[in-house]
C-alpha positions as CSV (number, residue, x, y, z in Angstrom):
1,M,9.2,-16.9,-27.1
2,S,12.2,-17.6,-24.8
3,E,14.2,-14.8,-23.4
4,A,18.0,-14.5,-24.2
5,A,20.2,-16.1,-21.5
6,A,22.9,-14.3,-19.6
7,P,26.5,-15.2,-20.6
8,R,28.2,-17.9,-18.7
9,L,31.5,-16.7,-17.2
10,G,33.3,-19.8,-16.1
11,I,36.9,-20.7,-15.4
12,G,37.8,-20.7,-19.1
13,F,36.5,-17.1,-19.5
14,W,38.7,-15.8,-16.7
15,G,41.6,-18.0,-17.6
16,F,41.7,-16.7,-21.1
17,I,41.6,-13.1,-19.8
18,A,44.5,-13.9,-17.4
19,L,46.5,-15.4,-20.3
20,M,46.0,-12.4,-22.6
21,L,46.9,-9.9,-19.8
22,A,50.0,-11.9,-19.0
23,L,51.0,-11.9,-22.7
24,T,50.5,-8.1,-22.8
25,V,52.8,-7.7,-19.8
26,L,55.4,-10.0,-21.5
27,F,55.2,-8.0,-24.8
28,V,55.8,-4.7,-23.0
29,A,58.7,-6.2,-21.1
30,L,60.3,-7.5,-24.3
31,G,59.8,-4.1,-25.9
32,V,61.5,-2.4,-23.0
33,W,64.3,-4.9,-23.1
34,Q,64.9,-4.2,-26.8
35,L,65.1,-0.4,-26.0
36,E,67.7,-1.2,-23.4
37,R,69.6,-3.3,-25.9
38,L,69.4,-0.4,-28.4
39,A,70.9,2.0,-25.8
40,W,73.7,-0.6,-25.2
41,K,74.4,-1.0,-28.9
42,D,74.5,2.8,-29.5
43,G,77.0,3.0,-26.6
44,L,79.1,0.3,-28.1
45,V,79.2,1.9,-31.5
46,A,80.2,5.2,-29.9
47,E,82.9,3.5,-27.8
48,V,84.4,1.8,-30.9
49,A,84.5,5.1,-32.8
50,E,86.2,6.7,-29.8
51,R,88.8,3.9,-29.6
52,M,89.6,4.1,-33.3
53,A,90.3,7.8,-33.0
54,Q,93.0,7.3,-30.4
55,P,96.7,7.3,-31.2
56,P,98.4,3.9,-31.6
57,V,99.8,2.2,-28.5
58,D,102.5,-0.4,-28.2
59,L,101.4,-4.0,-28.0
60,P,102.0,-5.8,-24.7
61,A,105.0,-8.1,-24.4
62,A,104.6,-11.7,-25.5
63,A,104.7,-12.9,-21.9
64,A,101.4,-11.1,-21.3
65,W,99.6,-12.6,-24.3
66,P,98.2,-15.7,-22.6
67,S,96.2,-13.5,-20.2
68,L,95.3,-10.9,-22.8
69,V,91.5,-10.2,-23.1
70,A,91.0,-9.8,-26.8
71,D,87.8,-7.7,-26.5
72,D,89.7,-5.1,-24.5
73,W,91.9,-4.4,-27.5
74,A,89.2,-4.7,-30.2
75,F,89.4,-1.8,-32.7
76,R,92.2,-0.2,-30.8
77,P,95.0,1.4,-32.8
78,V,98.3,-0.4,-32.1
79,R,101.8,-0.5,-33.4
80,A,104.5,-3.1,-33.5
81,T,108.1,-3.4,-34.7
82,G,109.6,-6.5,-36.3
83,H,110.3,-8.1,-39.7
84,Y,107.8,-9.7,-42.1
85,L,107.9,-13.3,-43.2
86,P,106.7,-13.0,-46.9
87,E,107.2,-16.7,-47.5
88,A,104.6,-17.5,-44.8
89,T,101.8,-15.4,-46.3
90,V,98.3,-16.9,-45.9
91,L,95.3,-15.8,-48.0
92,V,91.9,-15.7,-46.4
93,F,89.0,-16.0,-48.7
94,T,86.4,-13.2,-48.3
95,G,83.8,-11.2,-50.2
96,L,84.1,-7.4,-49.9
97,S,80.6,-6.0,-50.6
98,D,81.0,-2.5,-49.1
99,P,84.5,-1.4,-49.9
100,K,86.2,1.8,-48.8
101,G,88.6,1.5,-51.7
102,Q,88.3,0.7,-55.4
103,S,88.4,-3.1,-55.3
104,S,85.4,-5.3,-54.2
105,G,83.7,-8.6,-54.7
106,A,85.3,-12.0,-54.2
107,G,88.9,-12.0,-53.1
108,Y,91.3,-12.5,-50.3
109,W,92.7,-10.9,-47.2
110,V,96.5,-11.0,-47.4
111,M,97.7,-12.2,-44.0
112,M,101.4,-12.0,-43.3
113,P,103.2,-12.9,-40.0
114,L,105.4,-10.2,-38.4
115,V,108.1,-11.5,-36.1
116,L,108.4,-8.9,-33.3
117,A,111.7,-7.6,-32.2
118,S,110.6,-8.1,-28.6
119,G,109.6,-11.8,-29.2
120,G,106.6,-13.6,-30.6
121,A,104.7,-13.0,-33.8
122,V,101.6,-11.1,-34.9
123,V,99.5,-11.8,-37.9
124,V,99.1,-8.6,-40.0
125,N,96.2,-8.1,-42.4
126,R,97.8,-6.2,-45.3
127,G,94.5,-5.7,-47.0
128,F,92.1,-7.0,-49.6
129,I,93.0,-8.2,-53.1
130,P,90.7,-9.5,-55.9
131,Q,90.9,-13.2,-56.8
132,S,92.8,-12.4,-60.0
133,S,95.7,-11.1,-57.9
134,A,96.0,-14.1,-55.6
135,A,99.0,-15.7,-57.3
136,S,101.1,-12.5,-57.0
137,F,100.4,-11.8,-53.4
138,A,100.5,-15.4,-52.2
139,A,104.3,-15.1,-52.4
140,G,104.4,-12.0,-50.3
141,Q,104.7,-9.4,-53.1
142,G,105.3,-5.9,-51.9
143,A,106.2,-6.6,-48.3
144,D,108.9,-4.3,-46.8
145,A,112.2,-6.0,-46.1
146,G,114.1,-5.7,-42.8
147,D,112.8,-4.2,-39.6
148,V,109.6,-2.2,-39.9
149,T,107.2,-0.5,-37.6
150,V,103.6,-1.0,-38.5
151,S,100.5,0.8,-37.2
152,G,97.0,-0.5,-37.6
153,V,93.8,-1.5,-35.9
154,A,93.6,-4.5,-33.6
155,V,90.8,-6.9,-34.6
156,T,89.6,-9.9,-32.6
157,P,89.7,-13.4,-34.1
158,E,86.9,-14.9,-36.2
159,A,85.6,-18.2,-34.9
160,P,85.1,-21.0,-37.5
161,G,81.5,-22.1,-37.8
162,A,80.0,-25.5,-38.3
163,F,80.2,-25.1,-42.1
164,T,83.6,-23.4,-42.3
165,P,85.7,-25.4,-44.8
166,A,89.0,-26.8,-43.7
167,A,92.1,-24.8,-44.6
168,D,93.7,-25.5,-48.0
169,T,97.1,-26.3,-46.7
170,A,98.7,-26.9,-50.1
171,N,97.9,-23.3,-51.3
172,R,97.9,-21.8,-47.8
173,I,94.3,-20.5,-48.1
174,D,92.0,-20.3,-45.1
175,Y,88.4,-19.1,-44.6
176,V,88.5,-17.4,-41.1
177,R,90.8,-14.8,-39.6
178,D,91.9,-16.7,-36.6
179,P,95.6,-15.8,-35.7
180,G,96.3,-19.2,-34.1
181,R,94.9,-21.1,-37.0
182,L,96.7,-18.9,-39.5
183,A,100.0,-19.2,-37.7
184,T,99.7,-23.0,-37.8
185,L,99.0,-22.9,-41.5
186,A,102.0,-20.6,-42.0
187,G,104.3,-22.8,-40.0
188,I,104.9,-20.3,-37.3
189,T,106.0,-21.6,-33.9
190,G,106.2,-19.8,-30.6
191,P,103.9,-17.2,-29.1
192,V,101.3,-15.7,-31.4
193,L,99.3,-12.6,-30.5
194,P,95.5,-13.5,-30.2
195,L,94.7,-10.4,-32.3
196,I,95.1,-9.4,-35.9
197,I,96.4,-6.0,-37.0
198,D,94.5,-4.5,-39.9
199,L,96.7,-2.0,-41.8
200,P,95.3,1.4,-42.9
201,A,94.6,2.4,-46.5
202,G,97.5,3.1,-48.8
203,P,97.5,5.2,-52.0
204,P,94.3,5.0,-54.1
205,G,94.3,1.9,-56.3
206,A,97.2,0.2,-54.4
207,L,97.0,-3.4,-53.6
208,P,96.6,-4.9,-51.1
209,Q,93.8,-2.6,-50.3
210,G,94.1,-1.6,-46.7
211,G,91.8,0.4,-44.5
212,E,89.0,-2.2,-44.9
213,T,88.5,-3.0,-41.3
214,V,84.9,-4.1,-40.9
215,V,83.2,-2.3,-38.0
216,E,79.6,-3.6,-38.2
217,F,77.2,-4.2,-35.4
218,P,73.7,-5.4,-36.4
219,N,71.3,-3.0,-34.8
220,N,67.7,-4.0,-35.3
221,H,66.6,-3.4,-31.8
222,L,64.4,-0.4,-32.5
223,G,62.4,-2.5,-35.1
224,Y,62.1,-5.3,-32.6
225,A,60.9,-2.9,-29.9
226,F,58.2,-1.6,-32.2
227,T,57.1,-5.1,-33.0
228,W,56.8,-6.1,-29.3
229,F,55.0,-2.9,-28.4
230,G,52.7,-3.5,-31.3
231,F,51.8,-6.9,-29.9
232,A,51.3,-5.2,-26.5
233,I,48.7,-2.9,-28.1
234,I,47.0,-5.5,-30.3
235,T,46.6,-8.1,-27.6
236,P,44.4,-6.2,-25.2
237,A,42.4,-4.8,-28.1
238,L,41.7,-8.3,-29.2
239,L,40.8,-9.2,-25.7
240,A,38.4,-6.4,-25.4
241,F,36.7,-7.4,-28.6
242,W,36.5,-11.0,-27.4
243,I,35.0,-10.0,-24.0
244,S,32.4,-7.9,-25.7
245,R,31.4,-10.9,-27.8
246,Q,31.3,-13.1,-24.7
247,M,29.2,-10.7,-22.8
248,R,26.4,-10.5,-25.3
249,P,23.2,-12.4,-24.2
250,R,23.0,-15.7,-25.9
251,K,19.9,-16.4,-27.9
252,P,18.3,-19.8,-27.2
253,N,18.2,-22.4,-30.0
254,F,15.0,-24.0,-31.2
255,D,15.2,-26.5,-28.3
256,G,15.0,-23.6,-25.8
257,N,18.6,-24.4,-24.5
258,N,21.4,-22.0,-24.4
259,G,24.4,-22.6,-26.6
260,P,24.7,-24.8,-29.6
261,P,22.3,-27.7,-30.2
């Protein structure tokens, strides 16, 4: 009867071990990176909350807008003085799924240009309206006449995507909140602030429904970290099991050779 043969530990054996160990290190690094991203995201959320709690500040002069960094003003309370152009109202199609007010579902943001007393124009988001109210507010219903001072939250532009429809120029309806694009659709010439001002909430049930600024940052980093660390635990466990199988003495086959016939 032939004796069991010792396992053969060749280049493939050691190469597979090196690969699995390298994957383990990679998974740990990815898990640590996700924890770092989590800390950054938590800091960003805290920074935005702090910004929104500050008192409103005046917008910079129109001469400074070309060099303005929009992200530096994101979610910052601001104020501006000027007069509305109700006839230049643009509706932006949206779906409000998590409202702070009473209205939700499919509808529009009511975007109205405000011509500043200091020069230039800013697009003001007066708030959300249901689709059934579109005809009334498309003509600028309810806008204050004469010079007004508005206070709200500065919001950065939305970039159109590959599948964003073209604007409906006949009805002045668009699909992204981009101040330059909205100003063109409204027929506004001259400097346009590269930010949008979202107005605060009005009385309960009032339309447009202000105070609906979306402050949302996807934060799945903790789940991703657990996933990568899970892989980092499973990979060496599987490697240890595989090594134990490889280290078992091989029984000879009926020909007396080691390995498969």
